[in-house]
All heavy atoms as TSV, in Angstrom:
chain	resi	resn	atom	element	x	y	z
A	1	MET	N	N	120.652	71.378	68.068
A	1	MET	CA	C	119.916	71.903	69.191
A	1	MET	C	C	118.512	71.275	69.164
A	1	MET	O	O	117.837	71.302	68.147
A	1	MET	CB	C	119.845	73.423	69.092
A	1	MET	CG	C	119.091	74.071	70.219
A	1	MET	SD	S	119.105	75.878	70.161
A	1	MET	CE	C	120.778	76.225	70.624
A	2	THR	N	N	118.100	70.766	70.292
A	2	THR	CA	C	116.782	70.145	70.389
A	2	THR	C	C	115.701	71.214	70.566
A	2	THR	O	O	116.004	72.375	70.884
A	2	THR	CB	C	116.706	69.176	71.587
A	2	THR	OG1	O	116.809	69.936	72.795
A	2	THR	CG2	C	117.796	68.127	71.531
A	3	THR	N	N	114.470	70.794	70.381
A	3	THR	CA	C	113.341	71.711	70.570
A	3	THR	C	C	113.312	72.219	71.999
A	3	THR	O	O	113.096	73.410	72.249
A	3	THR	CB	C	112.021	70.999	70.239
A	3	THR	OG1	O	112.086	70.527	68.889
A	3	THR	CG2	C	110.844	71.922	70.393
A	4	ARG	N	N	113.560	71.337	72.937
A	4	ARG	CA	C	113.553	71.716	74.355
A	4	ARG	C	C	114.630	72.763	74.632
A	4	ARG	O	O	114.389	73.749	75.337
A	4	ARG	CB	C	113.778	70.471	75.214
A	4	ARG	CG	C	113.649	70.742	76.696
A	4	ARG	CD	C	113.776	69.492	77.517
A	4	ARG	NE	N	112.623	68.637	77.267
A	4	ARG	CZ	C	112.703	67.319	77.104
A	4	ARG	NH1	N	113.841	66.701	77.166
A	4	ARG	NH2	N	111.616	66.624	76.884
A	5	GLU	N	N	115.818	72.556	74.090
A	5	GLU	CA	C	116.914	73.511	74.294
A	5	GLU	C	C	116.585	74.868	73.663
A	5	GLU	O	O	116.851	75.916	74.255
A	5	GLU	CB	C	118.215	72.967	73.704
A	5	GLU	CG	C	118.771	71.789	74.440
A	5	GLU	CD	C	119.918	71.121	73.693
A	5	GLU	OE1	O	120.011	71.250	72.457
A	5	GLU	OE2	O	120.722	70.445	74.367
A	6	LEU	N	N	115.998	74.819	72.483
A	6	LEU	CA	C	115.642	76.055	71.789
A	6	LEU	C	C	114.598	76.840	72.575
A	6	LEU	O	O	114.737	78.056	72.781
A	6	LEU	CB	C	115.118	75.741	70.390
A	6	LEU	CG	C	114.693	76.932	69.542
A	6	LEU	CD1	C	115.860	77.880	69.315
A	6	LEU	CD2	C	114.125	76.467	68.220
A	7	LEU	N	N	113.560	76.148	73.054
A	7	LEU	CA	C	112.524	76.822	73.829
A	7	LEU	C	C	113.086	77.387	75.131
A	7	LEU	O	O	112.722	78.494	75.540
A	7	LEU	CB	C	111.368	75.869	74.117
A	7	LEU	CG	C	110.499	75.501	72.913
A	7	LEU	CD1	C	109.520	74.403	73.280
A	7	LEU	CD2	C	109.777	76.722	72.382
A	8	SER	N	N	113.970	76.653	75.768
A	8	SER	CA	C	114.591	77.145	77.001
A	8	SER	C	C	115.428	78.389	76.739
A	8	SER	O	O	115.423	79.335	77.538
A	8	SER	CB	C	115.452	76.050	77.633
A	8	SER	OG	O	114.655	74.980	78.052
A	9	ARG	N	N	116.112	78.388	75.633
A	9	ARG	CA	C	116.932	79.551	75.273
A	9	ARG	C	C	116.058	80.777	74.994
A	9	ARG	O	O	116.362	81.892	75.432
A	9	ARG	CB	C	117.770	79.209	74.050
A	9	ARG	CG	C	118.773	80.237	73.695
A	9	ARG	CD	C	119.563	79.767	72.521
A	9	ARG	NE	N	120.881	80.334	72.570
A	9	ARG	CZ	C	121.846	80.014	71.752
A	9	ARG	NH1	N	121.665	79.067	70.862
A	9	ARG	NH2	N	123.005	80.589	71.822
A	10	ILE	N	N	114.958	80.562	74.271
A	10	ILE	CA	C	114.029	81.662	73.993
A	10	ILE	C	C	113.442	82.190	75.291
A	10	ILE	O	O	113.352	83.407	75.495
A	10	ILE	CB	C	112.910	81.200	73.031
A	10	ILE	CG1	C	113.502	80.919	71.647
A	10	ILE	CG2	C	111.804	82.242	72.949
A	10	ILE	CD1	C	112.539	80.224	70.703
A	11	LYS	N	N	113.056	81.283	76.189
A	11	LYS	CA	C	112.488	81.699	77.475
A	11	LYS	C	C	113.490	82.546	78.257
A	11	LYS	O	O	113.126	83.563	78.849
A	11	LYS	CB	C	112.088	80.467	78.284
A	11	LYS	CG	C	111.434	80.807	79.589
A	11	LYS	CD	C	111.041	79.562	80.348
A	11	LYS	CE	C	110.558	79.952	81.724
A	11	LYS	NZ	N	110.313	78.788	82.554
A	12	LYS	N	N	114.750	82.161	78.234
A	12	LYS	CA	C	115.789	82.919	78.929
A	12	LYS	C	C	115.922	84.323	78.331
A	12	LYS	O	O	116.019	85.308	79.060
A	12	LYS	CB	C	117.128	82.177	78.840
A	12	LYS	CG	C	118.260	82.898	79.520
A	12	LYS	CD	C	119.563	82.165	79.347
A	12	LYS	CE	C	120.686	82.970	79.958
A	12	LYS	NZ	N	122.000	82.484	79.571
A	13	GLU	N	N	115.885	84.422	77.012
A	13	GLU	CA	C	115.990	85.729	76.352
A	13	GLU	C	C	114.788	86.616	76.685
A	13	GLU	O	O	114.929	87.822	76.888
A	13	GLU	CB	C	116.116	85.539	74.838
A	13	GLU	CG	C	117.324	84.701	74.482
A	13	GLU	CD	C	118.268	85.369	73.541
A	13	GLU	OE1	O	117.968	86.471	73.058
A	13	GLU	OE2	O	119.327	84.775	73.308
A	14	LEU	N	N	113.598	86.012	76.747
A	14	LEU	CA	C	112.406	86.770	77.123
A	14	LEU	C	C	112.535	87.303	78.549
A	14	LEU	O	O	112.175	88.443	78.835
A	14	LEU	CB	C	111.153	85.898	77.006
A	14	LEU	CG	C	110.745	85.473	75.594
A	14	LEU	CD1	C	109.613	84.458	75.660
A	14	LEU	CD2	C	110.352	86.670	74.754
A	15	HIS	N	N	113.054	86.460	79.432
A	15	HIS	CA	C	113.257	86.858	80.828
A	15	HIS	C	C	114.237	88.034	80.919
A	15	HIS	O	O	114.017	88.992	81.670
A	15	HIS	CB	C	113.769	85.666	81.635
A	15	HIS	CG	C	113.977	85.960	83.079
A	15	HIS	ND1	N	112.932	86.121	83.960
A	15	HIS	CD2	C	115.112	86.156	83.797
A	15	HIS	CE1	C	113.418	86.380	85.154
A	15	HIS	NE2	N	114.734	86.417	85.080
A	16	GLU	N	N	115.304	87.982	80.134
A	16	GLU	CA	C	116.285	89.066	80.132
A	16	GLU	C	C	115.664	90.368	79.621
A	16	GLU	O	O	115.908	91.444	80.173
A	16	GLU	CB	C	117.495	88.680	79.288
A	16	GLU	CG	C	118.345	87.597	79.932
A	16	GLU	CD	C	119.440	87.069	79.025
A	16	GLU	OE1	O	119.575	87.554	77.865
A	16	GLU	OE2	O	120.154	86.143	79.457
A	17	LYS	N	N	114.853	90.268	78.571
A	17	LYS	CA	C	114.202	91.460	78.023
A	17	LYS	C	C	113.246	92.065	79.050
A	17	LYS	O	O	113.183	93.289	79.213
A	17	LYS	CB	C	113.457	91.101	76.735
A	17	LYS	CG	C	112.758	92.272	76.102
A	17	LYS	CD	C	113.718	93.352	75.652
A	17	LYS	CE	C	112.974	94.486	74.982
A	17	LYS	NZ	N	113.802	95.644	74.770
A	18	LYS	N	N	112.518	91.201	79.759
A	18	LYS	CA	C	111.608	91.687	80.801
A	18	LYS	C	C	112.402	92.401	81.893
A	18	LYS	O	O	111.979	93.441	82.405
A	18	LYS	CB	C	110.816	90.513	81.378
A	18	LYS	CG	C	109.660	90.947	82.248
A	18	LYS	CD	C	108.795	89.778	82.655
A	18	LYS	CE	C	109.526	88.932	83.658
A	18	LYS	NZ	N	108.718	87.921	84.313
A	19	GLY	N	N	113.564	91.889	82.233
A	19	GLY	CA	C	114.431	92.529	83.219
A	19	GLY	C	C	114.912	93.894	82.757
A	19	GLY	O	O	114.980	94.838	83.550
A	20	GLN	N	N	115.219	94.006	81.478
A	20	GLN	CA	C	115.643	95.295	80.924
A	20	GLN	C	C	114.525	96.325	81.031
A	20	GLN	O	O	114.760	97.484	81.394
A	20	GLN	CB	C	116.063	95.136	79.462
A	20	GLN	CG	C	117.345	94.379	79.259
A	20	GLN	CD	C	117.622	94.088	77.790
A	20	GLN	OE1	O	116.796	94.361	76.924
A	20	GLN	NE2	N	118.776	93.503	77.516
A	21	LEU	N	N	113.300	95.890	80.711
A	21	LEU	CA	C	112.156	96.801	80.835
A	21	LEU	C	C	111.960	97.244	82.279
A	21	LEU	O	O	111.713	98.427	82.553
A	21	LEU	CB	C	110.875	96.121	80.338
A	21	LEU	CG	C	110.701	96.018	78.834
A	21	LEU	CD1	C	109.525	95.100	78.512
A	21	LEU	CD2	C	110.496	97.381	78.221
A	22	ALA	N	N	112.080	96.308	83.205
A	22	ALA	CA	C	111.926	96.641	84.627
A	22	ALA	C	C	112.997	97.628	85.056
A	22	ALA	O	O	112.708	98.594	85.787
A	22	ALA	CB	C	112.000	95.373	85.471
A	23	ASN	N	N	114.219	97.436	84.602
A	23	ASN	CA	C	115.304	98.358	84.962
A	23	ASN	C	C	115.049	99.757	84.413
A	23	ASN	O	O	115.345	100.747	85.078
A	23	ASN	CB	C	116.646	97.820	84.472
A	23	ASN	CG	C	117.142	96.681	85.323
A	23	ASN	OD1	O	116.768	96.538	86.480
A	23	ASN	ND2	N	117.976	95.835	84.744
A	24	GLU	N	N	114.505	99.833	83.199
A	24	GLU	CA	C	114.163	101.150	82.638
A	24	GLU	C	C	113.152	101.864	83.527
A	24	GLU	O	O	113.258	103.064	83.768
A	24	GLU	CB	C	113.585	100.997	81.230
A	24	GLU	CG	C	114.604	100.682	80.169
A	24	GLU	CD	C	113.979	100.561	78.786
A	24	GLU	OE1	O	112.805	100.953	78.606
A	24	GLU	OE2	O	114.667	100.075	77.888
A	25	MET	N	N	112.187	101.097	84.007
A	25	MET	CA	C	111.162	101.696	84.871
A	25	MET	C	C	111.767	102.132	86.197
A	25	MET	O	O	111.509	103.237	86.679
A	25	MET	CB	C	110.025	100.706	85.119
A	25	MET	CG	C	109.199	100.408	83.901
A	25	MET	SD	S	108.018	99.102	84.269
A	25	MET	CE	C	106.769	99.456	83.071
A	26	ILE	N	N	112.577	101.285	86.779
A	26	ILE	CA	C	113.198	101.573	88.074
A	26	ILE	C	C	114.129	102.782	87.973
A	26	ILE	O	O	114.167	103.627	88.860
A	26	ILE	CB	C	113.956	100.337	88.594
A	26	ILE	CG1	C	112.959	99.233	88.972
A	26	ILE	CG2	C	114.836	100.689	89.785
A	26	ILE	CD1	C	113.599	97.882	89.207
A	27	ASP	N	N	114.867	102.843	86.876
A	27	ASP	CA	C	115.827	103.931	86.691
A	27	ASP	C	C	115.170	105.251	86.279
A	27	ASP	O	O	115.850	106.265	86.125
A	27	ASP	CB	C	116.869	103.551	85.633
A	27	ASP	CG	C	117.781	102.425	86.085
A	27	ASP	OD1	O	117.837	102.148	87.299
A	27	ASP	OD2	O	118.437	101.812	85.215
A	28	GLY	N	N	113.864	105.224	86.082
A	28	GLY	CA	C	113.159	106.452	85.728
A	28	GLY	C	C	113.324	106.868	84.283
A	28	GLY	O	O	113.207	108.043	83.952
A	29	ARG	N	N	113.588	105.912	83.410
A	29	ARG	CA	C	113.784	106.243	81.994
A	29	ARG	C	C	112.482	106.237	81.198
A	29	ARG	O	O	112.498	106.341	79.978
A	29	ARG	CB	C	114.781	105.277	81.354
A	29	ARG	CG	C	116.199	105.542	81.820
A	29	ARG	CD	C	117.167	104.671	81.098
A	29	ARG	NE	N	117.534	103.592	82.022
A	29	ARG	CZ	C	118.012	102.439	81.658
A	29	ARG	NH1	N	118.179	102.154	80.392
A	29	ARG	NH2	N	118.325	101.537	82.557
A	30	ILE	N	N	111.363	106.118	81.880
A	30	ILE	CA	C	110.066	106.174	81.210
A	30	ILE	C	C	109.691	107.650	81.074
A	30	ILE	O	O	109.586	108.369	82.067
A	30	ILE	CB	C	108.997	105.406	82.019
A	30	ILE	CG1	C	109.399	103.944	82.213
A	30	ILE	CG2	C	107.635	105.529	81.362
A	30	ILE	CD1	C	109.490	103.133	80.943
A	31	SER	N	N	109.509	108.090	79.847
A	31	SER	CA	C	109.347	109.522	79.596
A	31	SER	C	C	107.954	110.062	79.897
A	31	SER	O	O	107.806	111.218	80.278
A	31	SER	CB	C	109.720	109.841	78.150
A	31	SER	OG	O	108.923	109.070	77.258
A	32	ASP	N	N	106.922	109.245	79.713
A	32	ASP	CA	C	105.560	109.718	79.962
A	32	ASP	C	C	104.647	108.529	80.227
A	32	ASP	O	O	105.073	107.384	80.183
A	32	ASP	CB	C	105.040	110.566	78.794
A	32	ASP	CG	C	105.072	109.822	77.468
A	32	ASP	OD1	O	104.957	108.581	77.456
A	32	ASP	OD2	O	105.200	110.496	76.432
A	33	LEU	N	N	103.390	108.824	80.491
A	33	LEU	CA	C	102.433	107.775	80.844
A	33	LEU	C	C	102.218	106.799	79.693
A	33	LEU	O	O	102.111	105.584	79.914
A	33	LEU	CB	C	101.108	108.399	81.275
A	33	LEU	CG	C	100.075	107.445	81.863
A	33	LEU	CD1	C	100.633	106.711	83.087
A	33	LEU	CD2	C	98.804	108.187	82.223
A	34	ASN	N	N	102.175	107.288	78.467
A	34	ASN	CA	C	102.006	106.392	77.313
A	34	ASN	C	C	103.168	105.417	77.195
A	34	ASN	O	O	102.973	104.239	76.899
A	34	ASN	CB	C	101.843	107.192	76.022
A	34	ASN	CG	C	100.494	107.854	75.920
A	34	ASN	OD1	O	99.507	107.378	76.472
A	34	ASN	ND2	N	100.439	108.974	75.208
A	35	HIS	N	N	104.366	105.906	77.415
A	35	HIS	CA	C	105.555	105.048	77.377
A	35	HIS	C	C	105.475	103.991	78.479
A	35	HIS	O	O	105.821	102.834	78.271
A	35	HIS	CB	C	106.808	105.911	77.514
A	35	HIS	CG	C	108.087	105.165	77.310
A	35	HIS	ND1	N	109.294	105.685	77.685
A	35	HIS	CD2	C	108.369	103.950	76.794
A	35	HIS	CE1	C	110.250	104.821	77.408
A	35	HIS	NE2	N	109.707	103.763	76.872
A	36	TYR	N	N	105.008	104.404	79.645
A	36	TYR	CA	C	104.838	103.475	80.763
A	36	TYR	C	C	103.834	102.382	80.401
A	36	TYR	O	O	104.100	101.198	80.599
A	36	TYR	CB	C	104.368	104.230	82.006
A	36	TYR	CG	C	103.990	103.319	83.150
A	36	TYR	CD1	C	104.969	102.746	83.950
A	36	TYR	CD2	C	102.655	103.011	83.410
A	36	TYR	CE1	C	104.630	101.888	84.990
A	36	TYR	CE2	C	102.311	102.164	84.442
A	36	TYR	CZ	C	103.302	101.602	85.232
A	36	TYR	OH	O	102.959	100.749	86.243
A	37	HIS	N	N	102.683	102.779	79.860
A	37	HIS	CA	C	101.663	101.799	79.476
A	37	HIS	C	C	102.197	100.831	78.421
A	37	HIS	O	O	101.935	99.627	78.484
A	37	HIS	CB	C	100.403	102.498	78.955
A	37	HIS	CG	C	99.579	103.121	80.027
A	37	HIS	ND1	N	98.856	102.390	80.929
A	37	HIS	CD2	C	99.365	104.420	80.344
A	37	HIS	CE1	C	98.230	103.190	81.759
A	37	HIS	NE2	N	98.530	104.451	81.425
A	38	LYS	N	N	102.943	101.354	77.476
A	38	LYS	CA	C	103.523	100.505	76.435
A	38	LYS	C	C	104.499	99.503	77.055
A	38	LYS	O	O	104.477	98.311	76.725
A	38	LYS	CB	C	104.247	101.367	75.398
A	38	LYS	CG	C	104.887	100.572	74.292
A	38	LYS	CD	C	105.583	101.477	73.295
A	38	LYS	CE	C	106.297	100.648	72.242
A	38	LYS	NZ	N	107.048	101.480	71.303
A	39	SER	N	N	105.333	99.958	77.962
A	39	SER	CA	C	106.314	99.070	78.606
A	39	SER	C	C	105.628	97.996	79.436
A	39	SER	O	O	106.043	96.833	79.418
A	39	SER	CB	C	107.271	99.881	79.488
A	39	SER	OG	O	108.053	100.744	78.695
A	40	VAL	N	N	104.580	98.367	80.149
A	40	VAL	CA	C	103.826	97.385	80.933
A	40	VAL	C	C	103.189	96.356	80.007
A	40	VAL	O	O	103.216	95.151	80.281
A	40	VAL	CB	C	102.762	98.079	81.816
A	40	VAL	CG1	C	101.813	97.064	82.428
A	40	VAL	CG2	C	103.437	98.897	82.907
A	41	GLY	N	N	102.630	96.803	78.900
A	41	GLY	CA	C	102.024	95.884	77.938
A	41	GLY	C	C	103.031	94.915	77.353
A	41	GLY	O	O	102.756	93.718	77.211
A	42	ILE	N	N	104.211	95.422	77.048
A	42	ILE	CA	C	105.270	94.558	76.523
A	42	ILE	C	C	105.676	93.532	77.573
A	42	ILE	O	O	105.821	92.339	77.270
A	42	ILE	CB	C	106.483	95.393	76.065
A	42	ILE	CG1	C	106.122	96.211	74.829
A	42	ILE	CG2	C	107.691	94.497	75.783
A	42	ILE	CD1	C	107.162	97.243	74.444
A	43	ALA	N	N	105.835	93.971	78.812
A	43	ALA	CA	C	106.211	93.054	79.894
A	43	ALA	C	C	105.154	91.964	80.078
A	43	ALA	O	O	105.486	90.788	80.268
A	43	ALA	CB	C	106.422	93.824	81.195
A	44	GLU	N	N	103.880	92.340	80.017
A	44	GLU	CA	C	102.808	91.353	80.131
A	44	GLU	C	C	102.869	90.357	78.976
A	44	GLU	O	O	102.687	89.155	79.170
A	44	GLU	CB	C	101.448	92.045	80.174
A	44	GLU	CG	C	101.167	92.747	81.473
A	44	GLU	CD	C	99.820	93.446	81.489
A	44	GLU	OE1	O	98.985	93.199	80.595
A	44	GLU	OE2	O	99.605	94.243	82.409
A	45	GLY	N	N	103.127	90.851	77.779
A	45	GLY	CA	C	103.255	89.977	76.618
A	45	GLY	C	C	104.412	88.996	76.769
A	45	GLY	O	O	104.300	87.819	76.408
A	46	LEU	N	N	105.514	89.479	77.312
A	46	LEU	CA	C	106.667	88.610	77.535
A	46	LEU	C	C	106.335	87.519	78.560
A	46	LEU	O	O	106.738	86.356	78.394
A	46	LEU	CB	C	107.871	89.430	77.999
A	46	LEU	CG	C	108.457	90.401	76.967
A	46	LEU	CD1	C	109.504	91.291	77.616
A	46	LEU	CD2	C	109.042	89.656	75.787
A	47	MET	N	N	105.583	87.882	79.601
A	47	MET	CA	C	105.190	86.890	80.607
A	47	MET	C	C	104.261	85.838	79.997
A	47	MET	O	O	104.391	84.643	80.278
A	47	MET	CB	C	104.527	87.561	81.808
A	47	MET	CG	C	105.509	88.342	82.660
A	47	MET	SD	S	104.883	89.001	84.226
A	47	MET	CE	C	103.259	89.555	83.874
A	48	ILE	N	N	103.344	86.272	79.155
A	48	ILE	CA	C	102.446	85.329	78.492
A	48	ILE	C	C	103.247	84.386	77.603
A	48	ILE	O	O	103.002	83.176	77.589
A	48	ILE	CB	C	101.368	86.081	77.685
A	48	ILE	CG1	C	100.407	86.802	78.636
A	48	ILE	CG2	C	100.604	85.135	76.761
A	48	ILE	CD1	C	99.479	87.784	77.949
A	49	ALA	N	N	104.209	84.935	76.878
A	49	ALA	CA	C	105.054	84.107	76.016
A	49	ALA	C	C	105.827	83.072	76.835
A	49	ALA	O	O	105.938	81.909	76.438
A	49	ALA	CB	C	106.014	84.982	75.215
A	50	GLN	N	N	106.338	83.482	77.994
A	50	GLN	CA	C	107.048	82.538	78.858
A	50	GLN	C	C	106.106	81.442	79.352
A	50	GLN	O	O	106.497	80.270	79.419
A	50	GLN	CB	C	107.671	83.264	80.050
A	50	GLN	CG	C	108.870	84.102	79.676
A	50	GLN	CD	C	109.423	84.874	80.860
A	50	GLN	OE1	O	108.684	85.547	81.573
A	50	GLN	NE2	N	110.719	84.778	81.051
A	51	ASP	N	N	104.869	81.793	79.675
A	51	ASP	CA	C	103.887	80.798	80.113
A	51	ASP	C	C	103.587	79.794	79.002
A	51	ASP	O	O	103.480	78.592	79.245
A	51	ASP	CB	C	102.589	81.471	80.566
A	51	ASP	CG	C	102.744	82.250	81.863
A	51	ASP	OD1	O	103.742	82.023	82.593
A	51	ASP	OD2	O	101.867	83.087	82.152
A	52	VAL	N	N	103.453	80.282	77.767
A	52	VAL	CA	C	103.196	79.399	76.630
A	52	VAL	C	C	104.372	78.439	76.441
A	52	VAL	O	O	104.181	77.242	76.198
A	52	VAL	CB	C	102.926	80.217	75.346
A	52	VAL	CG1	C	102.919	79.330	74.115
A	52	VAL	CG2	C	101.620	80.982	75.463
A	53	ILE	N	N	105.581	78.951	76.587
A	53	ILE	CA	C	106.763	78.102	76.458
A	53	ILE	C	C	106.776	77.046	77.552
A	53	ILE	O	O	107.054	75.869	77.293
A	53	ILE	CB	C	108.054	78.945	76.465
A	53	ILE	CG1	C	108.150	79.750	75.173
A	53	ILE	CG2	C	109.286	78.060	76.651
A	53	ILE	CD1	C	109.262	80.767	75.147
A	54	ASP	N	N	106.443	77.438	78.793
A	54	ASP	CA	C	106.388	76.472	79.894
A	54	ASP	C	C	105.382	75.361	79.600
A	54	ASP	O	O	105.665	74.178	79.808
A	54	ASP	CB	C	106.024	77.161	81.212
A	54	ASP	CG	C	107.172	77.956	81.800
A	54	ASP	OD1	O	108.338	77.667	81.460
A	54	ASP	OD2	O	106.899	78.870	82.602
A	55	GLU	N	N	104.205	75.740	79.126
A	55	GLU	CA	C	103.175	74.750	78.800
A	55	GLU	C	C	103.652	73.822	77.686
A	55	GLU	O	O	103.423	72.614	77.737
A	55	GLU	CB	C	101.883	75.452	78.393
A	55	GLU	CG	C	101.182	76.162	79.525
A	55	GLU	CD	C	100.004	77.001	79.057
A	55	GLU	OE1	O	99.520	76.802	77.919
A	55	GLU	OE2	O	99.566	77.868	79.832
A	56	THR	N	N	104.307	74.387	76.692
A	56	THR	CA	C	104.815	73.586	75.584
A	56	THR	C	C	105.888	72.618	76.064
A	56	THR	O	O	105.902	71.447	75.656
A	56	THR	CB	C	105.372	74.499	74.471
A	56	THR	OG1	O	104.344	75.409	74.063
A	56	THR	CG2	C	105.851	73.698	73.279
A	57	LEU	N	N	106.775	73.087	76.933
A	57	LEU	CA	C	107.812	72.207	77.473
A	57	LEU	C	C	107.193	71.064	78.272
A	57	LEU	O	O	107.661	69.913	78.184
A	57	LEU	CB	C	108.788	73.004	78.340
A	57	LEU	CG	C	109.764	73.909	77.598
A	57	LEU	CD1	C	110.497	74.826	78.562
A	57	LEU	CD2	C	110.752	73.094	76.786
A	58	LYS	N	N	106.136	71.339	79.015
A	58	LYS	CA	C	105.450	70.286	79.772
A	58	LYS	C	C	104.838	69.249	78.837
A	58	LYS	O	O	104.923	68.053	79.079
A	58	LYS	CB	C	104.374	70.879	80.685
A	58	LYS	CG	C	104.916	71.593	81.903
A	58	LYS	CD	C	103.805	72.192	82.729
A	58	LYS	CE	C	104.373	73.045	83.859
A	58	LYS	NZ	N	103.317	73.711	84.621
A	59	LYS	N	N	104.232	69.719	77.734
A	59	LYS	CA	C	103.649	68.815	76.749
A	59	LYS	C	C	104.724	67.938	76.121
A	59	LYS	O	O	104.515	66.743	75.919
A	59	LYS	CB	C	102.901	69.593	75.673
A	59	LYS	CG	C	101.609	70.200	76.165
A	59	LYS	CD	C	100.943	70.999	75.067
A	59	LYS	CE	C	99.692	71.697	75.596
A	59	LYS	NZ	N	99.078	72.566	74.568
A	60	ILE	N	N	105.863	68.537	75.833
A	60	ILE	CA	C	106.965	67.770	75.240
A	60	ILE	C	C	107.440	66.703	76.214
A	60	ILE	O	O	107.702	65.560	75.818
A	60	ILE	CB	C	108.123	68.712	74.826
A	60	ILE	CG1	C	107.702	69.577	73.632
A	60	ILE	CG2	C	109.392	67.923	74.517
A	60	ILE	CD1	C	108.685	70.674	73.286
A	61	GLU	N	N	107.560	67.070	77.489
A	61	GLU	CA	C	107.984	66.099	78.508
A	61	GLU	C	C	107.009	64.946	78.624
A	61	GLU	O	O	107.401	63.790	78.740
A	61	GLU	CB	C	108.172	66.788	79.853
A	61	GLU	CG	C	109.400	67.653	79.928
A	61	GLU	CD	C	109.549	68.374	81.255
A	61	GLU	OE1	O	108.948	67.932	82.257
A	61	GLU	OE2	O	110.265	69.391	81.289
A	62	LYS	N	N	105.696	65.245	78.568
A	62	LYS	CA	C	104.675	64.192	78.649
A	62	LYS	C	C	104.778	63.262	77.449
A	62	LYS	O	O	104.627	62.054	77.573
A	62	LYS	CB	C	103.275	64.795	78.724
A	62	LYS	CG	C	102.862	65.208	80.087
A	62	LYS	CD	C	101.403	65.596	80.119
A	62	LYS	CE	C	100.972	65.878	81.534
A	62	LYS	NZ	N	99.540	66.181	81.610
A	63	GLU	N	N	105.008	63.821	76.269
A	63	GLU	CA	C	105.112	63.020	75.048
A	63	GLU	C	C	106.356	62.123	75.097
A	63	GLU	O	O	106.352	61.041	74.531
A	63	GLU	CB	C	105.173	63.914	73.811
A	63	GLU	CG	C	103.868	64.608	73.518
A	63	GLU	CD	C	103.976	65.609	72.387
A	63	GLU	OE1	O	105.072	65.763	71.800
A	63	GLU	OE2	O	102.953	66.254	72.082
A	64	ASP	N	N	107.405	62.582	75.775
A	64	ASP	CA	C	108.643	61.815	75.864
A	64	ASP	C	C	108.544	60.650	76.843
A	64	ASP	O	O	109.373	59.749	76.826
A	64	ASP	CB	C	109.813	62.713	76.259
A	64	ASP	CG	C	110.229	63.652	75.133
A	64	ASP	OD1	O	109.791	63.425	73.988
A	64	ASP	OD2	O	110.984	64.600	75.407
A	65	GLU	N	N	107.537	60.676	77.707
A	65	GLU	CA	C	107.402	59.611	78.720
A	65	GLU	C	C	106.960	58.304	78.120
A	65	GLU	O	O	106.396	58.086	77.184
A	65	GLU	CB	C	106.419	60.024	79.818
A	65	GLU	CG	C	106.953	61.135	80.664
A	65	GLU	CD	C	105.939	61.588	81.723
A	65	GLU	OE1	O	104.780	61.163	81.703
A	65	GLU	OE2	O	106.330	62.395	82.565
């Protein structure tokens, strides 16, 4: 497995986890405000991680040129 494939796979898993969190919120499975804040923070962290992966993939593509 190449670095690019590995990063793409991780990004996909992060996206799926973010979707699970969103579904919990939509389905009303958030028990209280603290739980909501925690879930939002996790979702933001997942988005940041996806952005870092995107930037890294772009750097790898530039290096391959």
